[in-house]
N, C-alpha and C positions, 0 to 999 in steps of 0.2 A: 554424230556417233550416238548410238542408242544405248540405253542403260538396261541391264537385265538384273533386276532385284525384286524382291517380294515385300519390301518394306512399305507399309501403309499406315497412315495416321488413324486416329480414332474416328469412328463413323457412328451415325445415329441409327436407331432401329429402322427408320423409314428407308434410309440409304441402303442398308443391308438387305432389306426386303426387296427393293427394286432390283438390286444387283442379282439376287437369286432368281428373280423372275425374268432375267434377261434384258432388263431395261437399263441401258447404260447411256452416258452422254453421246457416245458414237452412234448408237442406233437412233436416238432422238434426233440428232443432227441430220442423218440420212433421210428420215421421214419428213423432216421439215423442208429440206431441199427438194425432195420429190414432189411435195405438195405445191411448192412455189413454182416449179417448172410446169406442172400440169395446169395451174391456175393462170399462167401468163401466156396467152397466145401471141405469137410473134408474127408480125406482118412481113410477108416475103414477096418476091417477084411472081409474076403470073406464070412463068415457065415452071412447070412441075418438076422437070429434071433438076433445074437449079435449086428449087425449093427442097427437093429430096437430098441434094448434095449438101445444102446448108444444114439440114436437120442431122444428116450423118456426121457432118463436121462438128455440129454443136454437141451431139451425143458423145463424140470422141473427146471433145474438150471437157465435157462434164466428167467423163470417166477419168481423164487425166487429172483434172483438178481434185476430184474426190480421192483418187489414189494418192495424189501428192499430199492432200490435206491429212489423210489418215494413215500415211506411211509410218511405219515404226521408226524409220530413220529420222523423222522430224518431230518425234514426241517431245524431246527436250528443248526444242526451239520455242522461243516466245512468239506471240502473235505478230509482234513488230518485225521479227527477223524472217518470218515466212514470206516467200514470194507471193505477191498479190496476183490473183487470177484476173483474167481479162473480164471486165465488166460489160454486160450487155445492156442495151437500152431497155428501160422498164417504163411502164405506164405510171401515171401519178398515183393511182390507187395502190399499185404494188410498192412504190417507193414509200408511201405512208405506212403500209403494213410492215415493211422492213424496219423502218425507224421505230415503230412501236415494239417490234421484237428486240431490237438492240437495246432499247431502254429497259425492257424486262430483264435482259441478260445482265445489264449493269446493276440493276437492283439486286438480282440474285447474288452477284459477286460481292457486293457490299455486305450482304447478310452473312455470306460465308466467312467473311473476315472476322465476324464476331464469335465464331465457333460453330461446331457441328450441331449443337443443341438448338441453334437458331433456325435450323431447317424447318422447324415447326411453326415459326413466325411467318405471317403472310402479310402482304401489302393490303391496306384497307380498301384500295380501289379494285383489287382483283379477287375473284371468287375461286378459292381452292377447293376442289371436290373432296379432298381428304379431311378438311376440318369444317366443312359447311355444316355437317350435322351437329358438331359440338357447339358451333356458333348459334344454332337454332335453340339448343337447350339453355345456353347462357343468356339468351336475349331477355332482358328484364326491363325493356323500355317501358316507361310509364305511359298509361293511356292518356288521351287528351283530356284536359280539364273540362268538366261539364258532362262527360260521358258517364254511363252507368256500369258498375262492376259488382260482382258478388263477392262478399267478404270470404277470404280463404279460411277463416276460423269459425264464424257463426253462420255463414251462408246467406246473410241478409244482403239485399241489394242497397247500394249507397252511391251517392254522387261523388265523382272523383274531383278533388280540389288540389291545390298546390301543396297542401299539407299531408296528402295521402302517403302512407308508408308501405313499402313492400313487406310481404310476409317473410318471417325468418323461422324455419327454413322455407325457401321458395318452393313452388311458384305461387303467384297470386298476390293480392294486396289486401290490407286490413282496413276496416272501417275505423272511425275515430275512437269509438268505444273500446274496441278490441286492441287498438294501438296503445291506448292509455293503460288498459288492463295488463298488457305485456311489460309495463314498466318504463316505456319510452314516452316522451312528451312530444307529440307531433308539432306543437306550436312553439317549441323552444328554439331560440335562435342559435345558430352554430357559434361556438366559442371562437373568439378572435385568436389567431395564432399568437402565442406568447413570444414577445420579442426578447431575444437573448441579449443580455447586457454584455457589453464589451468589458474587458478587464479594467479599462480606464474609468468606466462608469461605476463599477462595483466598489472601488475603494481608491480614494484620492487622499493622500497624506500631504498636508501643507505644513511647512515650517516657516514661521515668521522670524526671519533673521535680519537684523539691521546691517546693512553694508556700510561699515565705517570707512572713512577715508584713511588709507594706510599712511603711517608715518614714514619719514625718510629712512629711519633705522630698519623698519620692517621691510621696506623695498630693497634695501641693500642685502638683508638676510635672504630674501627670496632669490636675488641674483646669485649670491654666493652658493645657495643650495642648488640652483640649477646648474652651476658650473663648478661644483665642488671638486670634481676630478682634475680640474685645471688649476686649482689653487695650490700654491706652494707653501704659504704660511699665512696665519691669521693676524700676525702683527700684534699690535697693542689692544686687541679686542678685550673689553672688560668682561667680568664674570657673568653679568646679567645678559649681555648680548650673546655670549658663548652658550649660555643655557637656552636662549631662544633659538639659536642656530641648531643646537642639538635636537630640540623639539621639531623644528622644521624638517630636519633630515629623517626623523623617525616617521613622519607622516607618509612618506613614499619609500621608506626602508632603503635609504641611500647611504647609510653609514657602512663602510666596508673597511677591510684591513688596511687598504692603501690610504684612505683619507682620515682614519681614526687618529693617526699620529699627529694630525693638525691640532688636536686638543691636548696633546701631551706637553707637559712643561715641568721642569724641575721645581718651579715655585708653586705649583698647584697644591692647594690644600683641600680642594673639593672638586670632585669629578662626577658627572652624571651623564649616562647614556640611556636614552629612553627606548631604544631598540637596538640591541646588540646581536641580532639574529645572525648577521653575516660575518661576525668577527670570529676568527679562528683561535684555537688554543695558543699558538705562538704570539698572537696579538695581545691576548690577555696577559701572557707572561711578560711581554715587553712593557705593558702598562706599569707593572711594579718597578721595573728598572728605570723608566723615564719619568715616573712621578713618585719619587721616594718619600716625599714629605706629605703625602695624602693623609688627611684626617677623616674625611667623609667620602665614602665611595658608594654610588648607587648604579646598578646595572639591571635593566629590565630585559627580559627575554634572552637570558644568557645561558641557554641550554647546552652550549658547547664547552663550558668550563669543566675541566676534569681535575683529577688529583695532582697532575704535574703543575697545573696553573696555581692551585692552592699552595703547593709546595713553594712556588716562586713568590707568592704573596706572603707566605709565612716568614720568609727571609727578607723580602724587599720592601715591605710596608710596616716598619716598626712603630710608626706613630698613629696607626689607624685606630680610631675610637668609635666609628659608626660604620656598619656594613649593612647594605640593603640589597638583596638579590631576589629576582623573580625568575624561577625556573631552573635552579642548579640541580638538574636531575642526575648528573653523572658523578657528583662528588660522593665519595664513600666515607663511612664513619671514621676510619683512621685519619683521613685528611682533615675532617672537621676537628677532631680531637687535637691534632698537632697545631692547627690554627689557633684554637682557644688557649693552648698552653703558651704559645708565642705572643699572645696579646692579652696580658692580664689587665690592661687598662681599658678594655673594650666596654663602652657605655651603652651602645645601641646595636642590637642584633635583630634584624628584621628579614626573615626569609619566607618565601611563598613557593609551594610545590617542590618539596624535597622529600621524596618517598624513602630515602635511605637514612634520613636523620632519625636516630633511635634514642632509647633511654640512656645509653651509655654516653652519647654525645651531650645530652642534657646534664648528666652528672658531672662530666669534665668541665662543661661551661660554667656550672655553678661553683665548682671548686676553684676554677682558674680566674674567672672574671667576677670579682667581688663587687665591683661598682656598677653593675648593670642597672640602667634606668629605663630603657626602652626595649621592649621585647615583643616580637611578632613571630608566632609559629602558626602560619596559616596554610591550610590544605596539607597538613603533615599526615601521611598515611599511618604512622605507628603511634599516633597520639593516644594516651591512656591516662587513667587517674594517677598512675605512678609518676607521671610527669609533674603533676600538681604538687604532690608531696615533696618532690625534689626542689621545685621552684619556690617553696615557702621560705627557703633560706634568704631570699632577697628581702623579705619583710615589706616594710612600708617605704622602701627606697624607689620602688617602681612608680613611674609617672604615666607610662603608656603601656597598655597590655592588650594584645590581640591573640586570642586562642579560638579562631573562627574556622568554620568549614573543615572539621577533622575528616580523616579518611573514612571513618565510620561515624555517622551522625550521632549515634548513641554511645560513643566511646567514653565520654565524660559524663558522669552521673551528677544529678542536681546537688546531692549532699556534699560531694567532693568539691564542687564549685562554690558552695556556700562557705565551707570551711576555708577554702583558699582566699575568697574575698575578705573573710574576717581577718586574715593575716596581712594581705597586701593592699586592701582597699582604701586605706586612710589617705594617701597622697595621690591616688590615681586621678588623672585629669582626662584620660582617653581610655575608653573600655569598649572592646568589640568581642562579643561572644555569639556571633551569628551562627545559625544552623547547628546549634547544640540542642537537639530536639527534646532532651530531657528537662530543659528549663521550663518552669511553669510560674504561676503567680507567687509560689512560695519562695523562689529565688529573689524576687523583688522585695518581699517583706522581711525575709530572714538574712539576706545577703546585702543588697544595696542599701536599703533604708537605714539600718543601724550602723553600717560600716563604711559607706562612701559619702564623703562630705566635701570633696573638691572636684567633682566631675564637671567637665564642660562639654564633653562629647560622649554620647551614649548611642551605641549601635547594637540593636538586638533584632536583626533581620532573620526572616525565614524560621520563625518560631511559631508553631501551630498550637503550643500549649498555653499561650497567653490569652486571657479573656478580657472582654471589654470592661466588665465591672472591676476585675482585679487591677488592671492598669490604671483605671480611673481612681480607685481608692489609693493606689500607691502614690500618684502625683498629688492627690488632695492632702495626704497625711505626711508626705516626705519632709516637709519643712518643720513640722512640729515633733516628729518622732525621734529625729537624730539629736545627739548631744550638741553637735555643731551643724546647723542647717546647711544643706547643700545649696549653693547659689543657683540661679536660673541657668539652665543649659543653653549652650550656644548652638550646638548641632545635635539633632535627633534623627535617628533613622530606625523606623519600625516597619520597613517595607516587607511585604508578603507575610503579614500577620493577619490572616483572613478573619479572625474573630473580633478584631478591634473595630470600633465604630464611633458613634456620637459621644458616648460618655467618656471614652478614653481621650478623644481629641479635645473635648471641652476642658477636661482637667489638665491636659498637657499644656495647652496654650495659656491656661490660667496660671500655671506654675512658672513656665519659662518663656511665655510669649514676648515679654518686654526686651529680652536679650537675644532671642532666637534669630540666627542668620541663615540656617539651613534646616529644612524640614522635608522628610521623605515619608509619606503615608501611602505609598504605592500599594494597590490592591486592597484598600479599605473599602470594599465594594458597597457596603450598606450605609456609608456615611451620608447623611441627609444634606440637601442643598443649603438649608438654613445654617447648619453648623459649619459647613465649608466657607460660607460667607464671613464667619467670625474670624477666620484667619487674618483677613485684611485689617480688622479692627484691633486684634490683640497682638499682632506681630509687626510693629512699625519698622523694625530693622531687618526684616526678612530680605535675603538676597537671592536664594535659590529654593525652589519649591518643586516637588514631584508629587502630583496627584493622579498619576496614571491609574487607569482602571477604577477610579471612583465614579461610579455610574451616574451619580446625581450632578456632577460638575457640568456646568453649562456656561454660556456667554456671560450671564449675570454674575456668576462666581468669579470669572476672570476679571470682569469689570470692577468688582469690589476690591479685588487684590491689587489691581493696577492703580486704583485711586488712593488706596489707604497705605500701601507699602511703597514708600518713596525710594527705597534703595533696591527694589526688586530688579534682578538682571536676567534671570532665566526661569522658565516654567516648562516642565515636562508634563504633557497631557495625553500620553498614549492610551488608547482604549476608551477615551471619554467621548462617546458617540453623540452626545448632545451638543458638542461644540460645532460651530459652523465656520465657514470661511469669513463670515461677518464678525468673527470674534474680535473684541476690542484689542487695540494695539497701542503701544507706547514707545516713544523713542528710547533706544538703549535697552530694550527688553526683547529677548529671544524666546519664542514659544515653539516647542517641538511636539509633533505628533497629532496635529489637528486633523481628524478624519472627516472629510466632507463627502457625503454620499450624493448620488445623483438626484434624489428627490429634494435634498436640501439646496442644491445648486439651482434648481428650477425657479 
């Protein structure tokens, strides 16, 4: 069945020109067949009548074949479906010519598959009259070496060598003098192609962790964690192993509302969930009913706690003295206030990320909970100087204080913090004021030096206002300036204080090196290798060290720390690009963040 439509695909300019001139595939095929018939004499019988009859029959067959081949009724049929015409016997020369023509057709078909624009592309072995002229102009083949050519620029005759360069713009070639004058070096070797590094070669991070043989208890905890949904009761599991099981469940976030009840017990006085993401509000409410004697409660990632949950805790946890929460976003001020009024004996209140905790909540807490000793208000969006004025009521009874990472980094002024430390700093053992950007060296000299005498942990991270000379002078004079000298610090964290360097580290380890167990000097970029080596000499009790992004740290620094610090357990060295995979190792010590580049591995 024939199709009658005028839909055509995109065509090139050459195809359109040929069509307008009356040159179509049909006419080309007819001419080809006519030439083949004329060029092929067919041997016949000696009888002229029989020869004439055969010719008439042959002509009739040709007409029938041609009519059948170009009939409009067979246009939609593929070549395979068309009936094959009777083949006549051909000479060897004719067969070779037909084969060549078939090959040419196949090449043309493969080119057409690439698009109509490929009609201009020609086979290298065939001469196309349409682009022969353009090929002649583009021909820039180099003359043979040793021949003579005239320079296209200066006109002088020169001998062609393998270094002769073509003129730009063409045509012609340049002598060596003119080639150099044009800015090109004819004797320059071509640059080798730059090998692209694979991602594995660009950066390889190696962590040296010792694989310790697990204990029987740890193996049992792993099995319980794997089949926690099939456990009906934990039995007489002690508090230490319950805590380990809770940590194990937090690693793969396996604690759910169904298995959380395994940790509930009327006799519980302390309960810790390190990942409560999947617990629902009813589960939190049942926690108070099934653990009525809780004294210490810690819940991390408890973002689904709401006002109803706090209302259940207000009534169901009368003995609660310490509450630690990470992420109670949904709790509103009235629920906080009711909780404080119902727990006047609260001694520890540590919360992180509570944007709705406001000044009124602080005021009710201070009025209701008179015996507060541990206070953490971290990442509180509404933190302000007025909070400090209200918290001064606690005086010197506070032993742990964290007012870090406020919603606005400059919400607490330096003068307000100095006045606050003057009131509450006497008995503080733990102080964290990280990311209060208004803190400068003045806070150290006017706040900590005269009024802090019992600190064992000092965390002042992300403070760009501290200087190397100021921190060095503070540690050098801290012992002599205070009425009661502060003992050496046990934990120090000055991470991301970019101005601190050699002087500050020297004074720090001189003051607290003998008792120091944890030191974090991450991003002290300009600390020298010599001073970093002193850590091993001055800190014999050091257990954990973070020297990430200290650019001068290398294998020799790690070696010195390994040999001198007998109790070292963990070293973080992210961004220390001088460390190699040959970094010294020691049994029982984990090293994280060693970056080994491809040139160091070679």
